C-alpha positions as CSV (number, residue, x, y, z in Angstrom):
1,M,13.2,-16.6,-0.1
2,L,14.3,-16.3,3.5
3,P,13.7,-13.1,5.4
4,D,16.6,-10.7,5.8
5,T,15.3,-9.3,9.0
6,E,12.6,-9.9,11.5
7,E,10.6,-7.0,10.2
8,Q,9.9,-8.9,7.0
9,L,7.7,-11.4,8.8
10,T,4.0,-11.0,9.2
11,E,2.2,-12.2,12.3
12,N,1.8,-15.7,10.8
13,G,5.4,-16.0,9.7
14,R,5.0,-15.3,6.0
15,V,7.6,-13.2,4.3
16,L,6.4,-9.8,3.2
17,P,6.8,-8.7,-0.4
18,Y,8.2,-5.2,-1.0
19,Q,7.7,-3.1,-4.1
20,N,11.5,-2.9,-4.8
21,D,11.9,-6.7,-4.9
22,P,13.2,-7.9,-8.3
23,E,10.2,-10.3,-8.7
24,F,8.0,-7.3,-9.5
25,P,7.7,-5.4,-12.9
26,E,9.7,-2.2,-13.1
27,V,6.7,0.0,-12.8
28,V,5.7,-1.6,-9.4
29,Q,9.3,-1.4,-8.2
30,E,9.5,2.3,-9.0
31,D,5.9,3.5,-8.3
32,G,3.8,0.8,-6.7
33,C,3.8,2.0,-3.1
34,Y,0.1,3.0,-3.0
35,F,-0.9,-0.3,-4.6
36,M,1.3,-2.3,-2.2
37,S,0.0,-0.4,0.8
38,I,-3.7,-1.0,-0.1
39,C,-3.0,-4.7,-0.7
40,F,-1.1,-4.9,2.6
41,H,-4.2,-3.6,4.5
42,L,-6.7,-5.8,2.6
43,N,-4.6,-8.8,3.5
44,R,-4.2,-7.7,7.1
45,V,-7.9,-7.0,7.7
46,F,-9.5,-9.7,5.5
47,G,-6.8,-12.3,4.9
48,T,-7.2,-11.9,1.2
49,P,-4.8,-14.1,-0.7
50,V,-3.3,-11.4,-2.9
51,F,-0.3,-10.5,-0.7
52,D,2.3,-12.6,-2.4
53,Y,4.4,-12.0,-5.5
54,Q,2.4,-13.7,-8.3
55,P,-1.0,-12.8,-7.0
56,L,0.1,-9.1,-6.7
57,I,1.5,-9.1,-10.2
58,D,-1.6,-10.7,-11.6
59,L,-3.8,-8.2,-9.7
60,F,-1.7,-5.2,-10.8
61,D,-1.9,-6.4,-14.5
62,A,-5.7,-6.9,-14.3
63,E,-6.2,-3.5,-12.7
64,Q,-4.1,-1.9,-15.4
65,H,-6.1,-3.6,-18.1
66,S,-9.3,-2.4,-16.6
67,D,-7.9,1.2,-16.4
68,D,-8.1,1.3,-12.6
69,I,-4.4,1.7,-12.5
70,L,-2.6,3.9,-15.0
71,D,0.7,3.0,-16.8
72,D,2.7,4.9,-14.2
73,A,1.1,2.9,-11.3
74,T,-1.2,5.8,-10.4
75,I,-4.4,4.3,-8.9
76,K,-7.2,6.0,-10.7
77,N,-10.0,4.1,-8.9
78,P,-9.0,2.9,-5.4
79,Q,-12.6,1.9,-4.7
80,Q,-12.6,-0.5,-7.7
81,L,-9.3,-2.0,-6.6
82,C,-10.8,-2.7,-3.2
83,D,-14.0,-4.1,-4.7
84,D,-12.0,-6.4,-6.9
85,V,-10.0,-7.8,-4.0
86,A,-12.6,-7.7,-1.1
87,P,-16.0,-7.0,-2.7
88,G,-18.3,-4.9,-0.5
89,K,-16.0,-5.0,2.5
90,V,-14.2,-1.6,2.2
91,R,-15.2,1.9,1.1
92,F,-12.7,4.5,0.1
93,L,-13.6,7.7,2.0
94,G,-11.2,10.0,0.4
95,I,-8.1,12.1,1.0
96,Y,-7.8,13.6,4.5
97,A,-5.4,16.0,6.3
98,A,-2.3,14.5,7.8
99,S,-3.7,15.3,11.2
100,Y,-6.8,13.2,10.8
101,E,-7.1,10.3,13.3
102,A,-8.6,7.2,11.8
103,N,-11.4,5.4,13.7
104,P,-11.0,1.8,14.8
105,N,-13.2,0.7,11.8
106,Q,-10.9,2.5,9.3
107,F,-7.5,2.0,7.9
108,E,-5.1,4.6,6.5
109,I,-2.6,5.0,3.8
110,Q,-0.2,7.9,4.6
111,C,1.3,10.1,1.9
112,W,4.7,11.3,2.7
113,H,6.6,14.1,0.8
114,R,10.4,14.6,0.7
115,E,11.2,18.2,-0.3
116,T,14.7,17.6,-1.5
117,T,13.5,15.2,-4.2
118,N,10.0,16.5,-4.6
119,F,8.8,12.9,-4.2
120,N,5.7,11.4,-2.6
121,H,5.6,7.9,-1.1
122,F,2.7,5.9,0.4
123,V,2.8,3.6,3.4
124,A,0.3,1.6,5.4
125,A,-0.4,2.9,8.9
126,L,-2.4,1.9,12.0
127,N,-3.2,4.3,14.8
128,G,-1.1,7.0,13.1
129,K,2.1,4.8,12.9
130,V,3.7,3.2,9.9
131,V,3.2,-0.6,10.0
132,Y,4.3,-1.3,6.4
133,D,6.7,0.7,4.2
134,P,6.6,-0.9,0.7
135,I,10.3,-0.1,0.2
136,R,12.5,-2.8,1.6
137,G,14.6,-1.2,4.4
138,G,12.3,1.8,4.6
139,S,12.1,4.8,2.3
140,L,14.1,8.0,2.7
141,T,10.9,9.9,2.0
142,V,9.5,8.6,5.3
143,K,12.8,9.0,7.1
144,E,13.5,12.5,5.9
145,G,10.2,13.8,4.7
146,Q,6.9,14.8,6.3
147,M,3.4,13.3,6.1
148,I,1.2,15.5,3.9
149,S,-2.1,13.6,3.8
150,K,-3.9,10.3,4.4
151,R,-6.2,8.1,2.3
152,I,-8.9,6.7,4.5
153,Y,-10.8,3.5,4.0
154,L,-13.9,2.3,6.0
155,I,-14.0,-1.3,6.9
156,Q,-17.7,-2.4,6.4
């Protein structure tokens, strides 16, 4: 697959997968934003080999079978997901206010809310700025909504 835009490339020239790409199961396409955002950061920080279509599908399936991810793609146990991908390298610290400023040894997943649809969407961020929106082309929730919280992870 060739990239549609420059934004789809990582620093090393690889094409980024997006949750709404047809290669993914429907549940990931519709509700996999938190999963995709965590995997983006794990790949960015540690170079884990999971950030490609088949490894992401395999990981999602394995996490569902172990009940770390529910049938609707809700991540029940974000710490276990991190441990399964990068054992002992990341600690989930919890949910913080949108105003929280992550430290250099932390990464954040922002939760955005769009009032008109009552929908929440997760994106990967660095220094308070979105660096990866799992929706190809960018989500309306981020464009038209507001950030309501952050999930913070400590890089150990």
